[in-house]
C-alpha positions as CSV (number, residue, x, y, z in Angstrom):
1,X,0.1,0.1,0.0
2,X,1.4,3.3,-1.0
3,X,0.4,7.0,0.1
4,X,1.1,10.4,-1.5
5,X,0.3,13.8,-1.1
6,X,0.6,16.7,-3.3
7,X,0.9,20.6,-2.6
8,X,0.8,23.7,-4.9
9,X,3.6,26.0,-3.6
10,X,0.9,28.2,-1.9
11,X,-0.7,25.1,-0.4
12,X,2.5,23.9,0.8
13,X,3.1,27.2,2.6
14,X,-0.4,27.1,4.2
15,X,0.3,23.5,5.5
16,X,3.6,24.5,7.0
17,X,2.0,27.5,8.9
18,X,-0.8,25.1,10.1
19,X,1.8,22.6,11.2
20,X,3.7,25.3,13.1
21,X,0.6,26.6,14.6
22,X,-1.0,23.3,16.0
23,X,2.1,21.5,16.4
24,X,4.7,23.9,17.9
25,X,7.0,21.3,19.5
26,X,7.2,19.4,16.2
27,X,10.6,19.3,14.5
28,X,11.6,21.7,12.0
29,X,13.8,19.5,9.9
30,X,12.7,15.9,8.8
31,X,15.1,13.4,7.2
32,X,14.0,10.5,4.9
33,X,16.8,7.9,5.8
34,X,17.5,4.4,4.4
35,X,19.1,2.9,7.3
36,X,18.7,3.1,11.3
37,X,21.5,1.4,13.2
38,X,22.1,1.4,16.9
39,X,26.0,2.3,17.6
40,X,26.4,-1.1,19.2
41,X,25.6,-2.8,15.9
42,X,28.2,-5.7,15.5
43,X,28.7,-5.2,11.8
44,X,28.4,-1.4,11.6
45,X,31.5,-0.7,10.2
46,X,31.1,-3.3,7.6
47,X,27.8,-1.9,6.7
48,X,29.2,1.8,6.3
49,X,32.1,0.4,3.9
50,X,29.7,-1.7,1.8
51,X,27.3,1.2,1.0
52,X,30.6,3.7,0.8
53,X,31.9,1.3,-1.9
54,X,29.1,1.9,-4.3
55,X,29.6,5.8,-4.2
56,X,30.0,5.7,-8.2
57,X,26.3,4.8,-8.3
58,X,24.7,7.9,-6.8
59,X,23.6,10.7,-9.0
60,X,21.5,11.0,-12.1
61,X,18.3,10.7,-10.2
62,X,19.7,7.8,-7.6
63,X,20.2,9.6,-4.2
64,X,22.9,8.5,-2.0
65,X,21.7,6.6,1.0
66,X,21.3,8.8,4.3
67,X,21.8,6.6,7.5
68,X,21.2,7.3,11.5
69,X,23.4,5.9,14.1
70,X,21.3,6.0,17.2
71,X,22.3,6.3,20.9
72,X,26.3,7.3,20.2
73,X,27.8,7.7,23.7
74,X,30.3,10.7,23.3
75,X,32.5,12.4,25.8
76,X,34.7,15.6,25.2
77,X,37.5,13.3,24.4
78,X,35.3,12.0,21.3
79,X,33.7,15.6,20.3
80,X,36.8,17.4,18.5
81,X,37.1,20.3,16.3
82,X,39.9,19.9,13.8
83,X,41.9,22.3,11.7
84,X,39.5,24.4,9.3
85,X,36.4,24.0,11.3
86,X,36.0,20.1,10.9
87,X,33.9,18.5,13.5
88,X,35.0,15.0,14.3
89,X,33.1,12.6,16.6
90,X,34.4,9.2,17.2
91,X,32.1,6.2,18.0
92,X,33.6,4.4,21.0
93,X,35.2,1.2,20.7
94,X,35.5,1.1,16.9
95,X,37.3,2.6,14.2
96,X,34.3,4.8,13.0
97,X,34.8,8.3,12.6
98,X,32.2,11.0,11.9
99,X,33.1,14.2,10.3
100,X,31.4,17.5,9.4
101,X,33.3,20.1,7.3
102,X,32.7,23.7,8.0
103,X,31.1,23.2,11.3
104,X,33.2,26.1,13.1
105,X,34.2,27.2,16.3
106,X,31.0,29.0,17.3
107,X,28.9,26.1,16.7
108,X,31.5,23.7,18.4
109,X,31.4,25.9,21.6
110,X,27.6,26.0,21.8
111,X,27.5,22.3,21.4
112,X,30.5,21.7,23.6
113,X,28.8,23.4,26.4
114,X,26.8,20.3,27.0
115,X,29.8,18.8,28.3
116,X,29.6,20.0,32.0
117,X,32.6,18.1,33.4
118,X,35.1,15.6,31.9
119,X,32.9,12.6,32.9
120,X,29.8,13.9,31.0
121,X,28.3,11.4,28.4
122,X,26.1,13.0,25.7
123,X,24.0,10.3,23.8
124,X,23.6,11.6,20.1
125,X,21.9,10.3,16.9
126,X,24.0,11.1,14.0
127,X,22.6,11.3,10.4
128,X,25.0,11.2,7.6
129,X,26.3,9.6,4.5
130,X,28.5,6.7,4.3
131,X,32.3,7.1,3.2
132,X,35.6,5.6,3.5
133,X,38.6,7.1,5.4
134,X,41.7,6.7,3.5
135,X,44.0,7.9,5.7
136,X,46.4,5.4,7.5
137,X,44.4,2.6,5.7
138,X,40.6,2.1,4.8
139,X,38.1,2.9,7.9
140,X,34.5,3.6,7.8
141,X,33.4,7.2,8.1
142,X,29.9,8.9,8.2
143,X,29.9,12.5,6.6
144,X,27.6,14.1,8.8
145,X,24.6,15.8,7.9
146,X,23.0,16.6,11.1
147,X,23.1,15.2,14.9
148,X,20.7,15.6,17.5
149,X,21.5,15.2,21.4
150,X,19.2,12.7,23.0
151,X,20.4,12.8,26.6
152,X,23.1,13.9,28.6
153,X,24.5,12.1,31.8
154,X,27.3,13.0,34.4
155,X,28.6,10.6,36.6
156,X,29.6,11.8,40.4
157,X,31.5,9.7,42.6
């Protein structure tokens, strides 16, 4: 079974206004994703590399798959701003890195405030595209489209 909706440009703007009025907590941005994985998925790196190796197929009406990695625990040690404004998030206990070019220092500082202490763990859902990192061998990588902080937790002893 399939379902579709069509809007004229004017009708789309009216629909958006209606949704904003009646559903004020609705997310502003929505993504149609092809795969949703938990960060603990045992074959996560293999899945990323398998999709990445088909990069020559995307284009000419064939969209590159968009993936979500849910519940990634990140500490300040895994949330890094590299040179030229590149954000790098490392997925713990894997060789998987997630990068976003042009993130910038201001955005980094805004997000970095969630790390209240060195022991703070942020859970993130990361949305992006599969790639290969060819620096020092081949490793799976996600090119970040967006991410969402789903929770924070600090450990106190």
